[in-house]
N, CA, C, O and the ligand as a Tripos MOL2 file, in Angstrom:
@<TRIPOS>MOLECULE
protein
  257   255    65     0     0
PROTEIN
NO_CHARGES

@<TRIPOS>ATOM
      1 N          93.2800  162.3940   96.3680 N.3       1 MET1
      2 CA         93.6040  162.0480   97.7530 C.3       1 MET1
      3 C          94.9290  162.7040   98.1380 C.2       1 MET1
      4 O          95.9230  162.5670   97.4260 O.2       1 MET1
      5 N          94.9380  163.4100   99.2570 N.am      2 SER2
      6 CA         96.1650  164.0840   99.6570 C.3       2 SER2
      7 C          96.9930  163.1940  100.5880 C.2       2 SER2
      8 O          96.4670  162.3120  101.2660 O.2       2 SER2
      9 N          98.2790  163.4480  100.5970 N.am      3 VAL3
     10 CA         99.2100  162.6960  101.4370 C.3       3 VAL3
     11 C          99.1830  163.3000  102.8460 C.2       3 VAL3
     12 O          99.2620  164.5200  102.9870 O.2       3 VAL3
     13 N          99.0710  162.4700  103.8910 N.am      4 PRO4
     14 CA         99.0780  163.0260  105.2470 C.3       4 PRO4
     15 C         100.4200  163.6900  105.5620 C.2       4 PRO4
     16 O         101.4720  163.2500  105.0980 O.2       4 PRO4
     17 N         100.3600  164.7300  106.3410 N.am      5 CYS5
     18 CA        101.5800  165.4480  106.7280 C.3       5 CYS5
     19 C         102.3840  164.5960  107.7150 C.2       5 CYS5
     20 O         101.8630  164.2560  108.7780 O.2       5 CYS5
     21 N         103.6410  164.2380  107.3980 N.am      6 PRO6
     22 CA        104.4140  163.3790  108.2900 C.3       6 PRO6
     23 C         104.7580  164.0560  109.6180 C.2       6 PRO6
     24 O         104.9720  163.3780  110.6230 O.2       6 PRO6
     25 N         104.8120  165.3800  109.6260 N.am      7 PHE7
     26 CA        105.2000  166.0700  110.8590 C.3       7 PHE7
     27 C         104.0480  166.1930  111.8570 C.2       7 PHE7
     28 O         104.2800  166.5040  113.0250 O.2       7 PHE7
     29 N         102.8120  165.9540  111.4180 N.am      8 CYS8
     30 CA        101.6680  166.0150  112.3310 C.3       8 CYS8
     31 C         101.4900  164.7150  113.1020 C.2       8 CYS8
     32 O         100.6720  164.6520  114.0200 O.2       8 CYS8
     33 N         102.2400  163.6800  112.7470 N.am      9 TYR9
     34 CA        102.0520  162.3680  113.3800 C.3       9 TYR9
     35 C         103.3430  161.8300  113.9730 C.2       9 TYR9
     36 O         103.5420  160.6170  114.0320 O.2       9 TYR9
     37 N         104.2280  162.7290  114.4160 N.am     10 LEU10
     38 CA        105.4910  162.3030  115.0210 C.3      10 LEU10
     39 C         105.2600  161.8070  116.4420 C.2      10 LEU10
     40 O         104.4300  162.3620  117.1610 O.2      10 LEU10
     41 N         105.9870  160.7610  116.8590 N.am     11 PRO11
     42 CA        105.9420  160.3890  118.2750 C.3      11 PRO11
     43 C         106.5040  161.5410  119.1160 C.2      11 PRO11
     44 O         107.4870  162.1740  118.7290 O.2      11 PRO11
     45 N         105.8900  161.8040  120.2460 N.am     12 SER12
     46 CA        106.2930  162.9660  121.0510 C.3      12 SER12
     47 C         107.7390  162.8660  121.5310 C.2      12 SER12
     48 O         108.3630  163.8880  121.8150 O.2      12 SER12
     49 N         108.2850  161.6460  121.6270 N.am     13 ASP13
     50 CA        109.6720  161.5220  122.1000 C.3      13 ASP13
     51 C         110.6940  161.9670  121.0570 C.2      13 ASP13
     52 O         111.8800  162.0750  121.3690 O.2      13 ASP13
     53 N         110.2580  162.2270  119.8260 N.am     14 ARG14
     54 CA        111.1710  162.7550  118.7850 C.3      14 ARG14
     55 C         111.3500  164.2650  118.9130 C.2      14 ARG14
     56 O         112.3110  164.8270  118.3880 O.2      14 ARG14
     57 N         110.4210  164.9200  119.6120 N.am     15 ILE15
     58 CA        110.4290  166.3840  119.6870 C.3      15 ILE15
     59 C         111.2880  166.8370  120.8620 C.2      15 ILE15
     60 O         111.0560  166.4530  122.0080 O.2      15 ILE15
     61 N         112.2910  167.6680  120.5480 N.am     16 ILE16
     62 CA        113.2480  168.1340  121.5430 C.3      16 ILE16
     63 C         112.7430  169.3790  122.2450 C.2      16 ILE16
     64 O         112.9300  169.5390  123.4510 O.2      16 ILE16
     65 N         112.0970  170.2660  121.4860 N.am     17 ASP17
     66 CA        111.6220  171.5440  122.0400 C.3      17 ASP17
     67 C         110.4740  172.0210  121.1610 C.2      17 ASP17
     68 O         110.3690  171.6290  119.9980 O.2      17 ASP17
     69 N         109.6170  172.8660  121.7180 N.am     18 SER18
     70 CA        108.5010  173.3910  120.9210 C.3      18 SER18
     71 C         108.0000  174.6940  121.5140 C.2      18 SER18
     72 O         108.2560  175.0030  122.6780 O.2      18 SER18
     73 N         107.2810  175.4560  120.6970 N.am     19 ASN19
     74 CA        106.5330  176.6240  121.1650 C.3      19 ASN19
     75 C         105.2350  176.6620  120.3610 C.2      19 ASN19
     76 O         104.9120  175.6990  119.6650 O.2      19 ASN19
     77 N         104.4860  177.7690  120.4510 N.am     20 ASP20
     78 CA        103.1940  177.8450  119.7670 C.3      20 ASP20
     79 C         103.3450  177.7740  118.2470 C.2      20 ASP20
     80 O         102.4300  177.3250  117.5570 O.2      20 ASP20
     81 N         104.4830  178.2090  117.7230 N.am     21 ALA21
     82 CA        104.6500  178.3230  116.2740 C.3      21 ALA21
     83 C         105.3740  177.1550  115.6240 C.2      21 ALA21
     84 O         105.2320  176.9310  114.4220 O.2      21 ALA21
     85 N         106.1550  176.4010  116.4130 N.am     22 GLY22
     86 CA        106.9300  175.3360  115.7850 C.3      22 GLY22
     87 C         107.5550  174.3900  116.7870 C.2      22 GLY22
     88 O         107.3240  174.4920  117.9920 O.2      22 GLY22
     89 N         108.3600  173.4570  116.2640 N.am     23 PHE23
     90 CA        109.0290  172.4950  117.1280 C.3      23 PHE23
     91 C         110.3470  172.0550  116.5060 C.2      23 PHE23
     92 O         110.6060  172.2940  115.3260 O.2      23 PHE23
     93 N         111.1760  171.4080  117.3240 N.am     24 VAL24
     94 CA        112.5160  170.9880  116.9210 C.3      24 VAL24
     95 C         112.6220  169.4810  117.0920 C.2      24 VAL24
     96 O         112.2010  168.9390  118.1150 O.2      24 VAL24
     97 N         113.1820  168.8010  116.0980 N.am     25 LEU25
     98 CA        113.3810  167.3610  116.2200 C.3      25 LEU25
     99 C         114.6860  166.9390  115.5770 C.2      25 LEU25
    100 O         115.1710  167.5730  114.6390 O.2      25 LEU25
    101 N         115.2430  165.8590  116.0950 N.am     26 ARG26
    102 CA        116.4210  165.2560  115.4700 C.3      26 ARG26
    103 C         115.9710  164.5480  114.1950 C.2      26 ARG26
    104 O         114.9480  163.8640  114.1800 O.2      26 ARG26
    105 N         116.7430  164.7210  113.1370 N.am     27 ASP27
    106 CA        116.4380  164.0700  111.8640 C.3      27 ASP27
    107 C         116.5640  162.5500  112.0230 C.2      27 ASP27
    108 O         117.5690  162.0690  112.5470 O.2      27 ASP27
    109 N         115.5520  161.7890  111.5770 N.am     28 ALA28
    110 CA        115.6040  160.3230  111.6560 C.3      28 ALA28
    111 C         116.6720  159.7580  110.7190 C.2      28 ALA28
    112 O         117.1890  158.6680  110.9610 O.2      28 ALA28
    113 N         117.0040  160.4820  109.6580 N.am     29 PHE29
    114 CA        118.0180  160.0430  108.6910 C.3      29 PHE29
    115 C         119.0050  161.1950  108.4820 C.2      29 PHE29
    116 O         119.0220  161.8220  107.4230 O.2      29 PHE29
    117 N         119.8310  161.4660  109.5040 N.am     30 PRO30
    118 CA        120.6730  162.6720  109.4780 C.3      30 PRO30
    119 C         121.7210  162.6520  108.3730 C.2      30 PRO30
    120 O         122.3770  161.6330  108.1560 O.2      30 PRO30
    121 N         121.8810  163.7790  107.6700 N.am     31 VAL31
    122 CA        122.9190  163.9060  106.6480 C.3      31 VAL31
    123 C         124.2730  164.1750  107.2860 C.2      31 VAL31
    124 O         125.3120  163.9850  106.6540 O.2      31 VAL31
    125 N         124.2610  164.6180  108.5450 N.am     32 SER32
    126 CA        125.4870  164.8140  109.3050 C.3      32 SER32
    127 C         125.1370  164.5900  110.7770 C.2      32 SER32
    128 O         123.9730  164.7090  111.1570 O.2      32 SER32
    129 N         126.1340  164.2650  111.6120 N.am     33 PRO33
    130 CA        125.8470  164.0060  113.0240 C.3      33 PRO33
    131 C         125.1550  165.2090  113.6770 C.2      33 PRO33
    132 O         125.6030  166.3470  113.5340 O.2      33 PRO33
    133 N         124.0700  164.9420  114.3860 N.am     34 GLY34
    134 CA        123.3730  166.0150  115.0880 C.3      34 GLY34
    135 C         122.4250  166.8170  114.2290 C.2      34 GLY34
    136 O         121.8480  167.7990  114.6960 O.2      34 GLY34
    137 N         122.2500  166.4140  112.9630 N.am     35 HIS35
    138 CA        121.3600  167.1630  112.0660 C.3      35 HIS35
    139 C         119.9770  167.2970  112.6940 C.2      35 HIS35
    140 O         119.3750  166.3000  113.0930 O.2      35 HIS35
    141 N         119.4840  168.5050  112.7820 N.am     36 THR36
    142 CA        118.2610  168.8180  113.5100 C.3      36 THR36
    143 C         117.3330  169.6330  112.6240 C.2      36 THR36
    144 O         117.7830  170.4790  111.8520 O.2      36 THR36
    145 N         116.0380  169.3760  112.7400 N.am     37 LEU37
    146 CA        115.0460  170.0850  111.9260 C.3      37 LEU37
    147 C         114.2320  171.0340  112.7950 C.2      37 LEU37
    148 O         113.8720  170.6990  113.9240 O.2      37 LEU37
    149 N         113.9440  172.2130  112.2680 N.am     38 ILE38
    150 CA        113.0080  173.1430  112.8900 C.3      38 ILE38
    151 C         111.7910  173.1880  111.9710 C.2      38 ILE38
    152 O         111.9040  173.5440  110.7980 O.2      38 ILE38
    153 N         110.6300  172.8250  112.5090 N.am     39 VAL39
    154 CA        109.4200  172.6650  111.7100 C.3      39 VAL39
    155 C         108.3510  173.6240  112.2140 C.2      39 VAL39
    156 O         108.0980  173.7060  113.4160 O.2      39 VAL39
    157 N         107.7220  174.3510  111.2900 N.am     40 SER40
    158 CA        106.6220  175.2320  111.6980 C.3      40 SER40
    159 C         105.3520  174.4090  111.8710 C.2      40 SER40
    160 O         105.1870  173.3740  111.2260 O.2      40 SER40
    161 N         104.4670  174.8630  112.7290 N.am     41 LYS41
    162 CA        103.1680  174.2020  112.8750 C.3      41 LYS41
    163 C         102.1970  174.6710  111.7970 C.2      41 LYS41
    164 O         101.1820  174.0250  111.5380 O.2      41 LYS41
    165 N         102.5210  175.8070  111.1720 N.am     42 GLN42
    166 CA        101.7320  176.3020  110.0510 C.3      42 GLN42
    167 C         102.0960  175.4860  108.8130 C.2      42 GLN42
    168 O         103.2790  175.2540  108.5630 O.2      42 GLN42
    169 N         101.1140  175.0480  108.0390 N.am     43 HIS43
    170 CA        101.3930  174.3140  106.8110 C.3      43 HIS43
    171 C         101.5480  175.2960  105.6660 C.2      43 HIS43
    172 O         100.5640  175.8300  105.1530 O.2      43 HIS43
    173 N         102.7860  175.5300  105.2700 N.am     44 VAL44
    174 CA        103.0890  176.4480  104.1760 C.3      44 VAL44
    175 C         104.1030  175.7890  103.2450 C.2      44 VAL44
    176 O         104.7820  174.8360  103.6270 O.2      44 VAL44
    177 N         104.1980  176.3020  102.0330 N.am     45 GLY45
    178 CA        105.0880  175.7260  101.0470 C.3      45 GLY45
    179 C         106.5350  176.1230  101.2150 C.2      45 GLY45
    180 O         107.4270  175.4430  100.7060 O.2      45 GLY45
    181 N         106.7850  177.2170  101.9230 N.am     46 SER46
    182 CA        108.1310  177.7540  102.0510 C.3      46 SER46
    183 C         108.2180  178.5520  103.3470 C.2      46 SER46
    184 O         107.2150  179.0710  103.8370 O.2      46 SER46
    185 N         109.4210  178.6430  103.8930 N.am     47 VAL47
    186 CA        109.6190  179.4620  105.0940 C.3      47 VAL47
    187 C         109.1920  180.9120  104.8300 C.2      47 VAL47
    188 O         108.7950  181.6240  105.7540 O.2      47 VAL47
    189 N         109.2740  181.3390  103.5790 N.am     48 PHE48
    190 CA        108.9090  182.7170  103.2350 C.3      48 PHE48
    191 C         107.4000  182.9370  103.2370 C.2      48 PHE48
    192 O         106.9390  184.0750  103.1520 O.2      48 PHE48
    193 N         106.6220  181.8480  103.3330 N.am     49 ASP49
    194 CA        105.1650  181.9560  103.3900 C.3      49 ASP49
    195 C         104.6290  181.9830  104.8210 C.2      49 ASP49
    196 O         103.4240  182.1320  105.0230 O.2      49 ASP49
    197 N         105.5130  181.8410  105.8210 N.am     50 LEU50
    198 CA        105.0730  181.9260  107.2140 C.3      50 LEU50
    199 C         104.5790  183.3370  107.5180 C.2      50 LEU50
    200 O         105.0340  184.3050  106.9100 O.2      50 LEU50
    201 N         103.6440  183.4470  108.4650 N.am     51 THR51
    202 CA        103.2770  184.7920  108.9140 C.3      51 THR51
    203 C         104.4840  185.3840  109.6380 C.2      51 THR51
    204 O         105.3430  184.6490  110.1250 O.2      51 THR51
    205 N         104.5460  186.7040  109.7060 N.am     52 ALA52
    206 CA        105.6530  187.3630  110.3880 C.3      52 ALA52
    207 C         105.6780  186.9670  111.8620 C.2      52 ALA52
    208 O         106.7520  186.8190  112.4460 O.2      52 ALA52
    209 N         104.5100  186.7960  112.4630 N.am     53 VAL53
    210 CA        104.4400  186.4110  113.8780 C.3      53 VAL53
    211 C         105.0280  185.0170  114.0780 C.2      53 VAL53
    212 O         105.8330  184.8090  114.9860 O.2      53 VAL53
    213 N         104.6320  184.0620  113.2400 N.am     54 ALA54
    214 CA        105.1400  182.6950  113.3710 C.3      54 ALA54
    215 C         106.6390  182.6480  113.1170 C.2      54 ALA54
    216 O         107.3720  182.0000  113.8630 O.2      54 ALA54
    217 N         107.1010  183.3230  112.0800 N.am     55 ALA55
    218 CA        108.5370  183.3370  111.7790 C.3      55 ALA55
    219 C         109.3110  183.9410  112.9460 C.2      55 ALA55
    220 O         110.3680  183.4370  113.3250 O.2      55 ALA55
    221 N         108.7810  185.0240  113.5140 N.am     56 GLY56
    222 CA        109.4440  185.6760  114.6470 C.3      56 GLY56
    223 C         109.5160  184.7670  115.8600 C.2      56 GLY56
    224 O         110.5540  184.6910  116.5170 O.2      56 GLY56
    225 N         108.4280  184.0770  116.1630 N.am     57 GLU57
    226 CA        108.4120  183.1620  117.3120 C.3      57 GLU57
    227 C         109.4120  182.0370  117.1300 C.2      57 GLU57
    228 O         110.1170  181.6700  118.0710 O.2      57 GLU57
    229 N         109.4780  181.4860  115.9250 N.am     58 ILE58
    230 CA        110.3960  180.3750  115.6590 C.3      58 ILE58
    231 C         111.8410  180.8530  115.7650 C.2      58 ILE58
    232 O         112.6630  180.2110  116.4200 O.2      58 ILE58
    233 N         112.1520  181.9730  115.1260 N.am     59 LEU59
    234 CA        113.5360  182.4710  115.1610 C.3      59 LEU59
    235 C         113.9450  182.8600  116.5670 C.2      59 LEU59
    236 O         115.0570  182.5530  116.9970 O.2      59 LEU59
    237 N         113.0570  183.5340  117.2890 N.am     60 GLU60
    238 CA        113.3930  184.0100  118.6210 C.3      60 GLU60
    239 C         113.6380  182.8370  119.5830 C.2      60 GLU60
    240 O         114.5490  182.8880  120.4090 O.2      60 GLU60
    241 N         112.8260  181.7890  119.4720 N.am     61 THR61
    242 CA        112.9270  180.6590  120.4080 C.3      61 THR61
    243 C         114.0650  179.7250  120.0540 C.2      61 THR61
    244 O         114.7710  179.2630  120.9500 O.2      61 THR61
    245 N         114.2670  179.4310  118.7830 N.am     62 PHE62
    246 CA        115.1550  178.3340  118.4190 C.3      62 PHE62
    247 C         116.4910  178.7550  117.8110 C.2      62 PHE62
    248 O         117.3030  177.8900  117.4840 O.2      62 PHE62
    249 N         116.7440  180.0400  117.6500 N.am     63 SER63
    250 CA        117.9980  180.4350  117.0150 C.3      63 SER63
    251 C         119.1180  180.6790  118.0290 C.2      63 SER63
    252 O         120.2620  180.9050  117.6360 O.2      63 SER63
    253 N         118.8150  180.6380  119.2840 N.am     64 GLY64
    254 CA        119.8580  180.9250  120.2650 C.3      64 GLY64
    255 C         120.4300  179.6810  120.7890 C.2      64 GLY64
    256 O         121.3270  179.7200  121.6310 O.2      64 GLY64
    257 ZN        101.5180  168.8180  109.5890 Zn       65 ZN65
@<TRIPOS>BOND
     1     1     2 1
     2     2     3 1
     3     3     4 2
     4     3     5 am
     5     5     6 1
     6     6     7 1
     7     7     8 2
     8     7     9 am
     9     9    10 1
    10    10    11 1
    11    11    12 2
    12    11    13 am
    13    13    14 1
    14    14    15 1
    15    15    16 2
    16    15    17 am
    17    17    18 1
    18    18    19 1
    19    19    20 2
    20    19    21 am
    21    21    22 1
    22    22    23 1
    23    23    24 2
    24    23    25 am
    25    25    26 1
    26    26    27 1
    27    27    28 2
    28    27    29 am
    29    29    30 1
    30    30    31 1
    31    31    32 2
    32    31    33 am
    33    33    34 1
    34    34    35 1
    35    35    36 2
    36    35    37 am
    37    37    38 1
    38    38    39 1
    39    39    40 2
    40    39    41 am
    41    41    42 1
    42    42    43 1
    43    43    44 2
    44    43    45 am
    45    45    46 1
    46    46    47 1
    47    47    48 2
    48    47    49 am
    49    49    50 1
    50    50    51 1
    51    51    52 2
    52    51    53 am
    53    53    54 1
    54    54    55 1
    55    55    56 2
    56    55    57 am
    57    57    58 1
    58    58    59 1
    59    59    60 2
    60    59    61 am
    61    61    62 1
    62    62    63 1
    63    63    64 2
    64    63    65 am
    65    65    66 1
    66    66    67 1
    67    67    68 2
    68    67    69 am
    69    69    70 1
    70    70    71 1
    71    71    72 2
    72    71    73 am
    73    73    74 1
    74    74    75 1
    75    75    76 2
    76    75    77 am
    77    77    78 1
    78    78    79 1
    79    79    80 2
    80    79    81 am
    81    81    82 1
    82    82    83 1
    83    83    84 2
    84    83    85 am
    85    85    86 1
    86    86    87 1
    87    87    88 2
    88    87    89 am
    89    89    90 1
    90    90    91 1
    91    91    92 2
    92    91    93 am
    93    93    94 1
    94    94    95 1
    95    95    96 2
    96    95    97 am
    97    97    98 1
    98    98    99 1
    99    99   100 2
   100    99   101 am
   101   101   102 1
   102   102   103 1
   103   103   104 2
   104   103   105 am
   105   105   106 1
   106   106   107 1
   107   107   108 2
   108   107   109 am
   109   109   110 1
   110   110   111 1
   111   111   112 2
   112   111   113 am
   113   113   114 1
   114   114   115 1
   115   115   116 2
   116   115   117 am
   117   117   118 1
   118   118   119 1
   119   119   120 2
   120   119   121 am
   121   121   122 1
   122   122   123 1
   123   123   124 2
   124   123   125 am
   125   125   126 1
   126   126   127 1
   127   127   128 2
   128   127   129 am
   129   129   130 1
   130   130   131 1
   131   131   132 2
   132   131   133 am
   133   133   134 1
   134   134   135 1
   135   135   136 2
   136   135   137 am
   137   137   138 1
   138   138   139 1
   139   139   140 2
   140   139   141 am
   141   141   142 1
   142   142   143 1
   143   143   144 2
   144   143   145 am
   145   145   146 1
   146   146   147 1
   147   147   148 2
   148   147   149 am
   149   149   150 1
   150   150   151 1
   151   151   152 2
   152   151   153 am
   153   153   154 1
   154   154   155 1
   155   155   156 2
   156   155   157 am
   157   157   158 1
   158   158   159 1
   159   159   160 2
   160   159   161 am
   161   161   162 1
   162   162   163 1
   163   163   164 2
   164   163   165 am
   165   165   166 1
   166   166   167 1
   167   167   168 2
   168   167   169 am
   169   169   170 1
   170   170   171 1
   171   171   172 2
   172   171   173 am
   173   173   174 1
   174   174   175 1
   175   175   176 2
   176   175   177 am
   177   177   178 1
   178   178   179 1
   179   179   180 2
   180   179   181 am
   181   181   182 1
   182   182   183 1
   183   183   184 2
   184   183   185 am
   185   185   186 1
   186   186   187 1
   187   187   188 2
   188   187   189 am
   189   189   190 1
   190   190   191 1
   191   191   192 2
   192   191   193 am
   193   193   194 1
   194   194   195 1
   195   195   196 2
   196   195   197 am
   197   197   198 1
   198   198   199 1
   199   199   200 2
   200   199   201 am
   201   201   202 1
   202   202   203 1
   203   203   204 2
   204   203   205 am
   205   205   206 1
   206   206   207 1
   207   207   208 2
   208   207   209 am
   209   209   210 1
   210   210   211 1
   211   211   212 2
   212   211   213 am
   213   213   214 1
   214   214   215 1
   215   215   216 2
   216   215   217 am
   217   217   218 1
   218   218   219 1
   219   219   220 2
   220   219   221 am
   221   221   222 1
   222   222   223 1
   223   223   224 2
   224   223   225 am
   225   225   226 1
   226   226   227 1
   227   227   228 2
   228   227   229 am
   229   229   230 1
   230   230   231 1
   231   231   232 2
   232   231   233 am
   233   233   234 1
   234   234   235 1
   235   235   236 2
   236   235   237 am
   237   237   238 1
   238   238   239 1
   239   239   240 2
   240   239   241 am
   241   241   242 1
   242   242   243 1
   243   243   244 2
   244   243   245 am
   245   245   246 1
   246   246   247 1
   247   247   248 2
   248   247   249 am
   249   249   250 1
   250   250   251 1
   251   251   252 2
   252   251   253 am
   253   253   254 1
   254   254   255 1
   255   255   256 2
@<TRIPOS>SUBSTRUCTURE
     1 MET1         2 RESIDUE 1 A MET
     2 SER2         6 RESIDUE 1 A SER
     3 VAL3        10 RESIDUE 1 A VAL
     4 PRO4        14 RESIDUE 1 A PRO
     5 CYS5        18 RESIDUE 1 A CYS
     6 PRO6        22 RESIDUE 1 A PRO
     7 PHE7        26 RESIDUE 1 A PHE
     8 CYS8        30 RESIDUE 1 A CYS
     9 TYR9        34 RESIDUE 1 A TYR
    10 LEU10       38 RESIDUE 1 A LEU
    11 PRO11       42 RESIDUE 1 A PRO
    12 SER12       46 RESIDUE 1 A SER
    13 ASP13       50 RESIDUE 1 A ASP
    14 ARG14       54 RESIDUE 1 A ARG
    15 ILE15       58 RESIDUE 1 A ILE
    16 ILE16       62 RESIDUE 1 A ILE
    17 ASP17       66 RESIDUE 1 A ASP
    18 SER18       70 RESIDUE 1 A SER
    19 ASN19       74 RESIDUE 1 A ASN
    20 ASP20       78 RESIDUE 1 A ASP
    21 ALA21       82 RESIDUE 1 A ALA
    22 GLY22       86 RESIDUE 1 A GLY
    23 PHE23       90 RESIDUE 1 A PHE
    24 VAL24       94 RESIDUE 1 A VAL
    25 LEU25       98 RESIDUE 1 A LEU
    26 ARG26      102 RESIDUE 1 A ARG
    27 ASP27      106 RESIDUE 1 A ASP
    28 ALA28      110 RESIDUE 1 A ALA
    29 PHE29      114 RESIDUE 1 A PHE
    30 PRO30      118 RESIDUE 1 A PRO
    31 VAL31      122 RESIDUE 1 A VAL
    32 SER32      126 RESIDUE 1 A SER
    33 PRO33      130 RESIDUE 1 A PRO
    34 GLY34      134 RESIDUE 1 A GLY
    35 HIS35      138 RESIDUE 1 A HIS
    36 THR36      142 RESIDUE 1 A THR
    37 LEU37      146 RESIDUE 1 A LEU
    38 ILE38      150 RESIDUE 1 A ILE
    39 VAL39      154 RESIDUE 1 A VAL
    40 SER40      158 RESIDUE 1 A SER
    41 LYS41      162 RESIDUE 1 A LYS
    42 GLN42      166 RESIDUE 1 A GLN
    43 HIS43      170 RESIDUE 1 A HIS
    44 VAL44      174 RESIDUE 1 A VAL
    45 GLY45      178 RESIDUE 1 A GLY
    46 SER46      182 RESIDUE 1 A SER
    47 VAL47      186 RESIDUE 1 A VAL
    48 PHE48      190 RESIDUE 1 A PHE
    49 ASP49      194 RESIDUE 1 A ASP
    50 LEU50      198 RESIDUE 1 A LEU
    51 THR51      202 RESIDUE 1 A THR
    52 ALA52      206 RESIDUE 1 A ALA
    53 VAL53      210 RESIDUE 1 A VAL
    54 ALA54      214 RESIDUE 1 A ALA
    55 ALA55      218 RESIDUE 1 A ALA
    56 GLY56      222 RESIDUE 1 A GLY
    57 GLU57      226 RESIDUE 1 A GLU
    58 ILE58      230 RESIDUE 1 A ILE
    59 LEU59      234 RESIDUE 1 A LEU
    60 GLU60      238 RESIDUE 1 A GLU
    61 THR61      242 RESIDUE 1 A THR
    62 PHE62      246 RESIDUE 1 A PHE
    63 SER63      250 RESIDUE 1 A SER
    64 GLY64      254 RESIDUE 1 A GLY
    65 ZN65       257 GROUP 0 **** ****
């Protein structure tokens, strides 16, 4: 039995911004004030496993 993905069942009010490839949310248990997560919509084991298109969309939208 696999564990459900916690990021697929977030309340929409937790999401600050999103695009086709990913979304941004405030950490529910922040390690520092304002700690924010950028999450891909692709289920991969590492950021290095994202497709180049998805990685590009995420970086272009959320890095500025
Ligand atoms: Zn998910």
